MIBAKOL-709058 format. One record per residue (C-alpha): residue number from 0; x, y, z. Coordinates in pm, whole numbers, plus 50000, padded with zeros to 5 digits. Layout:
BEGIN
<drenmar=NUM	c1=X	c2=Y	c3=Z> .
...
% end
This chain:
BEGIN
<drenmar=0	c1=50000	c2=50000	c3=50000> .
<drenmar=1	c1=50292	c2=50234	c3=50067> .
<drenmar=2	c1=50397	c2=50217	c3=49705> .
<drenmar=3	c1=50045	c2=50306	c3=49592> .
<drenmar=4	c1=50032	c2=50613	c3=49814> .
<drenmar=5	c1=50365	c2=50743	c3=49683> .
<drenmar=6	c1=50241	c2=50708	c3=49324> .
<drenmar=7	c1=49913	c2=50878	c3=49405> .
<drenmar=8	c1=50074	c2=51181	c3=49569> .
<drenmar=9	c1=50302	c2=51230	c3=49266> .
<drenmar=10	c1=50007	c2=51233	c3=49027> .
<drenmar=11	c1=49801	c2=51454	c3=49256> .
<drenmar=12	c1=50032	c2=51745	c3=49173> .
<drenmar=13	c1=49875	c2=51757	c3=48825> .
<drenmar=14	c1=49518	c2=51768	c3=48954> .
<drenmar=15	c1=49256	c2=52011	c3=48833> .
<drenmar=16	c1=49213	c2=52312	c3=49067> .
<drenmar=17	c1=48865	c2=52201	c3=49181> .
<drenmar=18	c1=48970	c2=51843	c3=49266> .
<drenmar=19	c1=49014	c2=51767	c3=49637> .
<drenmar=20	c1=49356	c2=51599	c3=49633> .
<drenmar=21	c1=49329	c2=51465	c3=49987> .
<drenmar=22	c1=48990	c2=51311	c3=49919> .
<drenmar=23	c1=49109	c2=51147	c3=49598> .
<drenmar=24	c1=49417	c2=51000	c3=49767> .
<drenmar=25	c1=49197	c2=50851	c3=50039> .
<drenmar=26	c1=48958	c2=50702	c3=49782> .
<drenmar=27	c1=49245	c2=50547	c3=49585> .
<drenmar=28	c1=49371	c2=50389	c3=49907> .
<drenmar=29	c1=49019	c2=50260	c3=49979> .
<drenmar=30	c1=49015	c2=50075	c3=49644> .
<drenmar=31	c1=49232	c2=49814	c3=49817> .
<drenmar=32	c1=49014	c2=49783	c3=50129> .
<drenmar=33	c1=48940	c2=49438	c3=50272> .
<drenmar=34	c1=48562	c2=49478	c3=50244> .
<drenmar=35	c1=48407	c2=49468	c3=49898> .
<drenmar=36	c1=48143	c2=49726	c3=49995> .
<drenmar=37	c1=48417	c2=49978	c3=50079> .
<drenmar=38	c1=48600	c2=49912	c3=49752> .
<drenmar=39	c1=48277	c2=49959	c3=49554> .
<drenmar=40	c1=48194	c2=50278	c3=49745> .
<drenmar=41	c1=48537	c2=50422	c3=49664> .
<drenmar=42	c1=48503	c2=50334	c3=49295> .
<drenmar=43	c1=48157	c2=50494	c3=49279> .
<drenmar=44	c1=48284	c2=50808	c3=49453> .
<drenmar=45	c1=48575	c2=50845	c3=49211> .
<drenmar=46	c1=48342	c2=50805	c3=48912> .
<drenmar=47	c1=48115	c2=51077	c3=49050> .
<drenmar=48	c1=48408	c2=51320	c3=49043> .
<drenmar=49	c1=48394	c2=51299	c3=48664> .
<drenmar=50	c1=48670	c2=51346	c3=48403> .
<drenmar=51	c1=48831	c2=51626	c3=48608> .
<drenmar=52	c1=48985	c2=51355	c3=48827> .
<drenmar=53	c1=49169	c2=51186	c3=48537> .
<drenmar=54	c1=49499	c2=51380	c3=48580> .
<drenmar=55	c1=49503	c2=51263	c3=48942> .
<drenmar=56	c1=49472	c2=50892	c3=48878> .
<drenmar=57	c1=49797	c2=50695	c3=48857> .
<drenmar=58	c1=49838	c2=50475	c3=48548> .
<drenmar=59	c1=49697	c2=50135	c3=48636> .
<drenmar=60	c1=50004	c2=49958	c3=48502> .
<drenmar=61	c1=50230	c2=50106	c3=48775> .
<drenmar=62	c1=50004	c2=49999	c3=49065> .
<drenmar=63	c1=50097	c2=49677	c3=49248> .
<drenmar=64	c1=49764	c2=49600	c3=49415> .
<drenmar=65	c1=49557	c2=49376	c3=49186> .
<drenmar=66	c1=49218	c2=49504	c3=49306> .
<drenmar=67	c1=49328	c2=49868	c3=49285> .
<drenmar=68	c1=49477	c2=49819	c3=48940> .
<drenmar=69	c1=49156	c2=49660	c3=48807> .
<drenmar=70	c1=48940	c2=49933	c3=48961> .
<drenmar=71	c1=49158	c2=50210	c3=48817> .
<drenmar=72	c1=49135	c2=50052	c3=48472> .
<drenmar=73	c1=48754	c2=50049	c3=48493> .
<drenmar=74	c1=48738	c2=50404	c3=48627> .
<drenmar=75	c1=48977	c2=50545	c3=48369> .
<drenmar=76	c1=48802	c2=50369	c3=48080> .
<drenmar=77	c1=48461	c2=50504	c3=48187> .
<drenmar=78	c1=48580	c2=50860	c3=48253> .
<drenmar=79	c1=48790	c2=50880	c3=47936> .
<drenmar=80	c1=48489	c2=50772	c3=47733> .
<drenmar=81	c1=48270	c2=51030	c3=47910> .
<drenmar=82	c1=48532	c2=51297	c3=47841> .
<drenmar=83	c1=48557	c2=51197	c3=47475> .
<drenmar=84	c1=48179	c2=51201	c3=47430> .
<drenmar=85	c1=48154	c2=51542	c3=47596> .
<drenmar=86	c1=48416	c2=51678	c3=47356> .
<drenmar=87	c1=48195	c2=51617	c3=47051> .
<drenmar=88	c1=47907	c2=51826	c3=47181> .
<drenmar=89	c1=47869	c2=52175	c3=47031> .
<drenmar=90	c1=48054	c2=52439	c3=47229> .
<drenmar=91	c1=47858	c2=52730	c3=47370> .
<drenmar=92	c1=47948	c2=53097	c3=47380> .
<drenmar=93	c1=47859	c2=53370	c3=47627> .
<drenmar=94	c1=47990	c2=53720	c3=47551> .
<drenmar=95	c1=47821	c2=54008	c3=47731> .
<drenmar=96	c1=47805	c2=54369	c3=47617> .
<drenmar=97	c1=47938	c2=54537	c3=47306> .
<drenmar=98	c1=48283	c2=54464	c3=47168> .
<drenmar=99	c1=48470	c2=54516	c3=46846> .
<drenmar=100	c1=48455	c2=54226	c3=46602> .
<drenmar=101	c1=48825	c2=54159	c3=46668> .
<drenmar=102	c1=48768	c2=54135	c3=47044> .
<drenmar=103	c1=48460	c2=53917	c3=46996> .
<drenmar=104	c1=48649	c2=53675	c3=46772> .
<drenmar=105	c1=48930	c2=53654	c3=47028> .
<drenmar=106	c1=48682	c2=53567	c3=47304> .
<drenmar=107	c1=48511	c2=53320	c3=47073> .
<drenmar=108	c1=48840	c2=53135	c3=47025> .
<drenmar=109	c1=48926	c2=53142	c3=47395> .
<drenmar=110	c1=48588	c2=53006	c3=47504> .
<drenmar=111	c1=48563	c2=52728	c3=47245> .
<drenmar=112	c1=48920	c2=52631	c3=47151> .
<drenmar=113	c1=48833	c2=52684	c3=46783> .
<drenmar=114	c1=49093	c2=52857	c3=46568> .
<drenmar=115	c1=48970	c2=53146	c3=46349> .
<drenmar=116	c1=49182	c2=53329	c3=46090> .
<drenmar=117	c1=49045	c2=53681	c3=46038> .
<drenmar=118	c1=49347	c2=53817	c3=45850> .
<drenmar=119	c1=49137	c2=53837	c3=45533> .
<drenmar=120	c1=48911	c2=54105	c3=45684> .
<drenmar=121	c1=48982	c2=54478	c3=45664> .
<drenmar=122	c1=49080	c2=54667	c3=45979> .
<drenmar=123	c1=48761	c2=54873	c3=45953> .
<drenmar=124	c1=48552	c2=54555	c3=45960> .
<drenmar=125	c1=48741	c2=54417	c3=46261> .
<drenmar=126	c1=48685	c2=54747	c3=46443> .
<drenmar=127	c1=48306	c2=54728	c3=46395> .
<drenmar=128	c1=48098	c2=54697	c3=46712> .
<drenmar=129	c1=47915	c2=54372	c3=46783> .
<drenmar=130	c1=47661	c2=54246	c3=47033> .
<drenmar=131	c1=47559	c2=53880	c3=47032> .
<drenmar=132	c1=47327	c2=53644	c3=47216> .
<drenmar=133	c1=47454	c2=53347	c3=47417> .
<drenmar=134	c1=47431	c2=53045	c3=47188> .
<drenmar=135	c1=47643	c2=52779	c3=47018> .
<drenmar=136	c1=47971	c2=52846	c3=46838> .
<drenmar=137	c1=47835	c2=52810	c3=46485> .
<drenmar=138	c1=47522	c2=53017	c3=46544> .
<drenmar=139	c1=47734	c2=53290	c3=46703> .
<drenmar=140	c1=47977	c2=53297	c3=46412> .
<drenmar=141	c1=47693	c2=53311	c3=46159> .
<drenmar=142	c1=47530	c2=53595	c3=46354> .
<drenmar=143	c1=47855	c2=53788	c3=46324> .
<drenmar=144	c1=47897	c2=53696	c3=45956> .
<drenmar=145	c1=47552	c2=53831	c3=45870> .
<drenmar=146	c1=47584	c2=54153	c3=46070> .
<drenmar=147	c1=47945	c2=54229	c3=45971> .
<drenmar=148	c1=47937	c2=54117	c3=45607> .
<drenmar=149	c1=48185	c2=53830	c3=45592> .
<drenmar=150	c1=48168	c2=53463	c3=45496> .
<drenmar=151	c1=48303	c2=53154	c3=45671> .
<drenmar=152	c1=48521	c2=52893	c3=45503> .
<drenmar=153	c1=48785	c2=52636	c3=45589> .
<drenmar=154	c1=49154	c2=52722	c3=45590> .
<drenmar=155	c1=49329	c2=52488	c3=45349> .
<drenmar=156	c1=49656	c2=52442	c3=45536> .
<drenmar=157	c1=49552	c2=52403	c3=45901> .
<drenmar=158	c1=49270	c2=52316	c3=46138> .
<drenmar=159	c1=49113	c2=52660	c3=46131> .
<drenmar=160	c1=48836	c2=52869	c3=45982> .
<drenmar=161	c1=48908	c2=53153	c3=45744> .
<drenmar=162	c1=48691	c2=53464	c3=45733> .
<drenmar=163	c1=48672	c2=53660	c3=45407> .
<drenmar=164	c1=48453	c2=53946	c3=45280> .
<drenmar=165	c1=48115	c2=53839	c3=45144> .
<drenmar=166	c1=48105	c2=53966	c3=44787> .
<drenmar=167	c1=47747	c2=53848	c3=44726> .
<drenmar=168	c1=47417	c2=53998	c3=44836> .
<drenmar=169	c1=47281	c2=53648	c3=44892> .
<drenmar=170	c1=47381	c2=53423	c3=45180> .
<drenmar=171	c1=47347	c2=53046	c3=45122> .
<drenmar=172	c1=47120	c2=52873	c3=45376> .
<drenmar=173	c1=47282	c2=52684	c3=45662> .
<drenmar=174	c1=47171	c2=52413	c3=45903> .
<drenmar=175	c1=47330	c2=52287	c3=46224> .
<drenmar=176	c1=47377	c2=51939	c3=46364> .
<drenmar=177	c1=47570	c2=51913	c3=46689> .
<drenmar=178	c1=47921	c2=52058	c3=46633> .
<drenmar=179	c1=47872	c2=52063	c3=46253> .
<drenmar=180	c1=47752	c2=52330	c3=46013> .
<drenmar=181	c1=47599	c2=52235	c3=45678> .
<drenmar=182	c1=47573	c2=52495	c3=45403> .
<drenmar=183	c1=47367	c2=52445	c3=45089> .
<drenmar=184	c1=47598	c2=52601	c3=44831> .
<drenmar=185	c1=47398	c2=52508	c3=44521> .
<drenmar=186	c1=47056	c2=52385	c3=44410> .
<drenmar=187	c1=47038	c2=52394	c3=44031> .
<drenmar=188	c1=46854	c2=52233	c3=43738> .
<drenmar=189	c1=47083	c2=52065	c3=43486> .
<drenmar=190	c1=46995	c2=51896	c3=43156> .
<drenmar=191	c1=47030	c2=51522	c3=43101> .
<drenmar=192	c1=47188	c2=51481	c3=42760> .
<drenmar=193	c1=46990	c2=51250	c3=42534> .
<drenmar=194	c1=46679	c2=51258	c3=42755> .
<drenmar=195	c1=46415	c2=51526	c3=42698> .
<drenmar=196	c1=46178	c2=51390	c3=42962> .
<drenmar=197	c1=46378	c2=51467	c3=43274> .
<drenmar=198	c1=46636	c2=51709	c3=43408> .
<drenmar=199	c1=46858	c2=51687	c3=43713> .
<drenmar=200	c1=46806	c2=51886	c3=44029> .
<drenmar=201	c1=47163	c2=51899	c3=44161> .
<drenmar=202	c1=47253	c2=51986	c3=44518> .
<drenmar=203	c1=47597	c2=52078	c3=44648> .
<drenmar=204	c1=47667	c2=52108	c3=45019> .
<drenmar=205	c1=47966	c2=52201	c3=45234> .
<drenmar=206	c1=48005	c2=52052	c3=45580> .
<drenmar=207	c1=48230	c2=52215	c3=45840> .
<drenmar=208	c1=48311	c2=52085	c3=46186> .
<drenmar=209	c1=48433	c2=52295	c3=46475> .
<drenmar=210	c1=48809	c2=52324	c3=46410> .
<drenmar=211	c1=48895	c2=52176	c3=46752> .
<drenmar=212	c1=48754	c2=51840	c3=46636> .
<drenmar=213	c1=48939	c2=51567	c3=46447> .
<drenmar=214	c1=48700	c2=51428	c3=46185> .
<drenmar=215	c1=48860	c2=51137	c3=46000> .
<drenmar=216	c1=48618	c2=51069	c3=45718> .
<drenmar=217	c1=48260	c2=51120	c3=45610> .
<drenmar=218	c1=48033	c2=50851	c3=45468> .
<drenmar=219	c1=47692	c2=50884	c3=45307> .
<drenmar=220	c1=47457	c2=50727	c3=45057> .
<drenmar=221	c1=47225	c2=50913	c3=44817> .
<drenmar=222	c1=46951	c2=50686	c3=44956> .
<drenmar=223	c1=46977	c2=50886	c3=45282> .
<drenmar=224	c1=46864	c2=51205	c3=45102> .
<drenmar=225	c1=46518	c2=51315	c3=44992> .
<drenmar=226	c1=46397	c2=51617	c3=44797> .
<drenmar=227	c1=46061	c2=51767	c3=44705> .
<drenmar=228	c1=45931	c2=52018	c3=44454> .
<drenmar=229	c1=45610	c2=52133	c3=44617> .
<drenmar=230	c1=45444	c2=51809	c3=44730> .
<drenmar=231	c1=45620	c2=51600	c3=44466> .
<drenmar=232	c1=45884	c2=51359	c3=44597> .
<drenmar=233	c1=46180	c2=51332	c3=44361> .
<drenmar=234	c1=46375	c2=51015	c3=44277> .
<drenmar=235	c1=46737	c2=51026	c3=44389> .
<drenmar=236	c1=47012	c2=50926	c3=44145> .
<drenmar=237	c1=47269	c2=50650	c3=44222> .
<drenmar=238	c1=47055	c2=50537	c3=44512> .
<drenmar=239	c1=47264	c2=50231	c3=44601> .
<drenmar=240	c1=47600	c2=50409	c3=44599> .
<drenmar=241	c1=47802	c2=50445	c3=44920> .
<drenmar=242	c1=48060	c2=50721	c3=44936> .
<drenmar=243	c1=48348	c2=50773	c3=45178> .
<drenmar=244	c1=48536	c2=51102	c3=45186> .
<drenmar=245	c1=48863	c2=51122	c3=45383> .
<drenmar=246	c1=48887	c2=51451	c3=45568> .
<drenmar=247	c1=49201	c2=51658	c3=45614> .
<drenmar=248	c1=49352	c2=51750	c3=45949> .
<drenmar=249	c1=49089	c2=51963	c3=46119> .
<drenmar=250	c1=48818	c2=51824	c3=45892> .
<drenmar=251	c1=48844	c2=52114	c3=45650> .
<drenmar=252	c1=48541	c2=52160	c3=45431> .
<drenmar=253	c1=48388	c2=51829	c3=45325> .
<drenmar=254	c1=48183	c2=51872	c3=45007> .
<drenmar=255	c1=47883	c2=51654	c3=44929> .
<drenmar=256	c1=47681	c2=51626	c3=44611> .
<drenmar=257	c1=47355	c2=51451	c3=44537> .
<drenmar=258	c1=47130	c2=51460	c3=44229> .
<drenmar=259	c1=46757	c2=51399	c3=44179> .
<drenmar=260	c1=46540	c2=51342	c3=43872> .
<drenmar=261	c1=46285	c2=51616	c3=43799> .
<drenmar=262	c1=46047	c2=51683	c3=43511> .
<drenmar=263	c1=46223	c2=51847	c3=43220> .
<drenmar=264	c1=45994	c2=52150	c3=43202> .
<drenmar=265	c1=45984	c2=52227	c3=43574> .
<drenmar=266	c1=46041	c2=52595	c3=43650> .
<drenmar=267	c1=46011	c2=52570	c3=44028> .
<drenmar=268	c1=46222	c2=52817	c3=44220> .
<drenmar=269	c1=46203	c2=52659	c3=44565> .
<drenmar=270	c1=46256	c2=52307	c3=44692> .
<drenmar=271	c1=46296	c2=52103	c3=45007> .
<drenmar=272	c1=46601	c2=51892	c3=45088> .
<drenmar=273	c1=46682	c2=51676	c3=45385> .
<drenmar=274	c1=46953	c2=51422	c3=45445> .
<drenmar=275	c1=47194	c2=51258	c3=45681> .
<drenmar=276	c1=47550	c2=51133	c3=45682> .
<drenmar=277	c1=47801	c2=50995	c3=45931> .
<drenmar=278	c1=48135	c2=51132	c3=46038> .
<drenmar=279	c1=48396	c2=50921	c3=46212> .
<drenmar=280	c1=48560	c2=51135	c3=46480> .
<drenmar=281	c1=48877	c2=51075	c3=46678> .
<drenmar=282	c1=48794	c2=51213	c3=47022> .
<drenmar=283	c1=48934	c2=51242	c3=47372> .
<drenmar=284	c1=49310	c2=51291	c3=47329> .
<drenmar=285	c1=49519	c2=51150	c3=47616> .
<drenmar=286	c1=49890	c2=51119	c3=47696> .
<drenmar=287	c1=50051	c2=50774	c3=47690> .
<drenmar=288	c1=50379	c2=50803	c3=47877> .
<drenmar=289	c1=50674	c2=50562	c3=47862> .
<drenmar=290	c1=50946	c2=50586	c3=48126> .
<drenmar=291	c1=51273	c2=50400	c3=48194> .
<drenmar=292	c1=51333	c2=50400	c3=47821> .
<drenmar=293	c1=51649	c2=50190	c3=47829> .
<drenmar=294	c1=51429	c2=49894	c3=47931> .
<drenmar=295	c1=51095	c2=49997	c3=47781> .
<drenmar=296	c1=51088	c2=49777	c3=47470> .
<drenmar=297	c1=50767	c2=49573	c3=47468> .
<drenmar=298	c1=50591	c2=49793	c3=47724> .
<drenmar=299	c1=50224	c2=49867	c3=47648> .
<drenmar=300	c1=50012	c2=50163	c3=47751> .
<drenmar=301	c1=49635	c2=50175	c3=47716> .
<drenmar=302	c1=49391	c2=50464	c3=47743> .
<drenmar=303	c1=49025	c2=50431	c3=47650> .
<drenmar=304	c1=49001	c2=50234	c3=47326> .
<drenmar=305	c1=49362	c2=50284	c3=47212> .
<drenmar=306	c1=49668	c2=50075	c3=47290> .
<drenmar=307	c1=50027	c2=50178	c3=47220> .
<drenmar=308	c1=50313	c2=49929	c3=47238> .
<drenmar=309	c1=50668	c2=50059	c3=47240> .
<drenmar=310	c1=50824	c2=49795	c3=47017> .
<drenmar=311	c1=51184	c2=49909	c3=47004> .
<drenmar=312	c1=51428	c2=50182	c3=47102> .
<drenmar=313	c1=51765	c2=50187	c3=46932> .
<drenmar=314	c1=52045	c2=50441	c3=46935> .
<drenmar=315	c1=52305	c2=50554	c3=46685> .
<drenmar=316	c1=52565	c2=50828	c3=46713> .
<drenmar=317	c1=52334	c2=51078	c3=46546> .
<drenmar=318	c1=51984	c2=50972	c3=46645> .
<drenmar=319	c1=51752	c2=50772	c3=46867> .
<drenmar=320	c1=51479	c2=50570	c3=46698> .
<drenmar=321	c1=51151	c2=50492	c3=46877> .
<drenmar=322	c1=50918	c2=50242	c3=46711> .
<drenmar=323	c1=50562	c2=50232	c3=46841> .
<drenmar=324	c1=50254	c2=50031	c3=46735> .
<drenmar=325	c1=49911	c2=50194	c3=46774> .
<drenmar=326	c1=49584	c2=50003	c3=46756> .
<drenmar=327	c1=49219	c2=50089	c3=46817> .
<drenmar=328	c1=48946	c2=49859	c3=46947> .
<drenmar=329	c1=48693	c2=50001	c3=46702> .
<drenmar=330	c1=48856	c2=50033	c3=46365> .
<drenmar=331	c1=48687	c2=49857	c3=46075> .
<drenmar=332	c1=48743	c2=49872	c3=45698> .
<drenmar=333	c1=48706	c2=50249	c3=45670> .
<drenmar=334	c1=48970	c2=50306	c3=45937> .
<drenmar=335	c1=49205	c2=50071	c3=45754> .
<drenmar=336	c1=49157	c2=50268	c3=45431> .
<drenmar=337	c1=49195	c2=50617	c3=45579> .
<drenmar=338	c1=49439	c2=50627	c3=45869> .
<drenmar=339	c1=49704	c2=50877	c3=45766> .
<drenmar=340	c1=49556	c2=51104	c3=46036> .
<drenmar=341	c1=49751	c2=50895	c3=46289> .
<drenmar=342	c1=50070	c2=51054	c3=46160> .
<drenmar=343	c1=49942	c2=51388	c3=46293> .
<drenmar=344	c1=49930	c2=51259	c3=46652> .
<drenmar=345	c1=50184	c2=51429	c3=46874> .
<drenmar=346	c1=50495	c2=51238	c3=46982> .
<drenmar=347	c1=50787	c2=51386	c3=47174> .
<drenmar=348	c1=51045	c2=51338	c3=47449> .
<drenmar=349	c1=51016	c2=51507	c3=47786> .
<drenmar=350	c1=51363	c2=51561	c3=47928> .
<drenmar=351	c1=51340	c2=51743	c3=48259> .
<drenmar=352	c1=51177	c2=52078	c3=48190> .
<drenmar=353	c1=51242	c2=52067	c3=47815> .
<drenmar=354	c1=51054	c2=51904	c3=47531> .
<drenmar=355	c1=51232	c2=51747	c3=47234> .
<drenmar=356	c1=51033	c2=51700	c3=46912> .
<drenmar=357	c1=51112	c2=51431	c3=46658> .
<drenmar=358	c1=51303	c2=51532	c3=46346> .
<drenmar=359	c1=51162	c2=51265	c3=46116> .
<drenmar=360	c1=50930	c2=50965	c3=46109> .
<drenmar=361	c1=50850	c2=50673	c3=45885> .
<drenmar=362	c1=50571	c2=50419	c3=45859> .
<drenmar=363	c1=50720	c2=50071	c3=45816> .
<drenmar=364	c1=50393	c2=49879	c3=45862> .
<drenmar=365	c1=50015	c2=49912	c3=45841> .
<drenmar=366	c1=49817	c2=49596	c3=45906> .
<drenmar=367	c1=49456	c2=49552	c3=46014> .
<drenmar=368	c1=49380	c2=49763	c3=46318> .
<drenmar=369	c1=49744	c2=49851	c3=46384> .
<drenmar=370	c1=49977	c2=50119	c3=46255> .
<drenmar=371	c1=50350	c2=50117	c3=46330> .
<drenmar=372	c1=50537	c2=50448	c3=46332> .
<drenmar=373	c1=50909	c2=50498	c3=46389> .
<drenmar=374	c1=51017	c2=50838	c3=46521> .
<drenmar=375	c1=51368	c2=50978	c3=46503> .
<drenmar=376	c1=51509	c2=51209	c3=46771> .
<drenmar=377	c1=51850	c2=51383	c3=46783> .
<drenmar=378	c1=52074	c2=51184	c3=47018> .
<drenmar=379	c1=52252	c2=51504	c3=47124> .
<drenmar=380	c1=51933	c2=51622	c3=47299> .
<drenmar=381	c1=51801	c2=51295	c3=47443> .
<drenmar=382	c1=51941	c2=51103	c3=47739> .
<drenmar=383	c1=51739	c2=50782	c3=47768> .
<drenmar=384	c1=51808	c2=50760	c3=48141> .
<drenmar=385	c1=51660	c2=51106	c3=48202> .
<drenmar=386	c1=51383	c2=51134	c3=47941> .
<drenmar=387	c1=51042	c2=50985	c3=47885> .
<drenmar=388	c1=50859	c2=50929	c3=47559> .
<drenmar=389	c1=50509	c2=51077	c3=47529> .
<drenmar=390	c1=50255	c2=50983	c3=47266> .
<drenmar=391	c1=49926	c2=51175	c3=47250> .
<drenmar=392	c1=49638	c2=50988	c3=47092> .
<drenmar=393	c1=49259	c2=51012	c3=47070> .
<drenmar=394	c1=49110	c2=50743	c3=47292> .
<drenmar=395	c1=48781	c2=50696	c3=47110> .
<drenmar=396	c1=48678	c2=50652	c3=46747> .
<drenmar=397	c1=48309	c2=50732	c3=46725> .
<drenmar=398	c1=48057	c2=50763	c3=46443> .
<drenmar=399	c1=47860	c2=51086	c3=46478> .
<drenmar=400	c1=47532	c2=51117	c3=46283> .
<drenmar=401	c1=47477	c2=51448	c3=46105> .
<drenmar=402	c1=47120	c2=51528	c3=46005> .
<drenmar=403	c1=46991	c2=51840	c3=45833> .
<drenmar=404	c1=46691	c2=51986	c3=45653> .
<drenmar=405	c1=46632	c2=52284	c3=45424> .
<drenmar=406	c1=46260	c2=52361	c3=45386> .
<drenmar=407	c1=46260	c2=52648	c3=45136> .
<drenmar=408	c1=46585	c2=52634	c3=44946> .
<drenmar=409	c1=46611	c2=52861	c3=44643> .
<drenmar=410	c1=46687	c2=52695	c3=44311> .
<drenmar=411	c1=46954	c2=52886	c3=44120> .
<drenmar=412	c1=46888	c2=52988	c3=43762> .
<drenmar=413	c1=47052	c2=52740	c3=43519> .
% end
């Protein structure tokens, strides 16, 4: 038990400000009590503290007591999942009073963790006064866009949004689904060559997630969409198709398209569209820490639904190579096809107070649910006896349904 208490006190130093360190230490000790009722009571009490207690809990693999180790594994798994699920909810914003657009955007980023690039807006626009209602991130940003005359798009080179002047008098309709924003960018009649009886009603949509999220890919089927002209239900094209779109880091701007058959002579100017798709998100990033690196080959670390195995550490005069295998419980065929996002996970050495980033990496193997990555660090900056290797990984891969509806969408002139 002495060993357990020493470990607990070391991890308590990283606790959240509102976590009672003394209480948590006592509950961890109680996980090894003789009576089952006391052990269960301690486990329940730790779970009630919620994800804020996670930085306090010692890694289960360094705890000697079998009952305590098993309880900590259950607690951590439950709380990490709760934390990951909470992270995919839409963020909310509360900004009181009047502020310049620049100040409002700064507060918006601070409150939500979403990166916004406003460098494309003129200084006079950023100086404009704003006053907004407390609501979700996307609704707030669209309120500002409408009142200040800018449009929202995805930055192409990073997980961020880019604001640019709105050159059009018309603003495409938008819908919201959780942390996602769906914009109907086009509804247009198009001819079908060689067929005078029908024409296509083509829809184009852009889907944006909050930049703080890590969407991996989007999947949808035209069968999940429906459209009407008045009361007339239209037949969707390519009904049995299934499409998967890999998303860039930050999930920048997924674009969907779906076509319907309409009568050739239709001159309708409004329509209804509704649909749904699924986005696979990597959520709940956690640190997997490897210590005593000289003897760490073969050591595994597990958080939530991800396992990392440090396969090998080897040194040369110029560099230190760390090979690690990452696998997820819930992967599936789509994960196996689109997993380059794993190479964006953070990996680094912590050496005392300094952090050493890798200089290069390679991917020697991808097989099934596992990906192997080998990182290279400069040997001049890393002392294996004094450093630890840290790998940050999302702990949960989760499919998030996205549903939307546009009741009176304008049909563009052909």
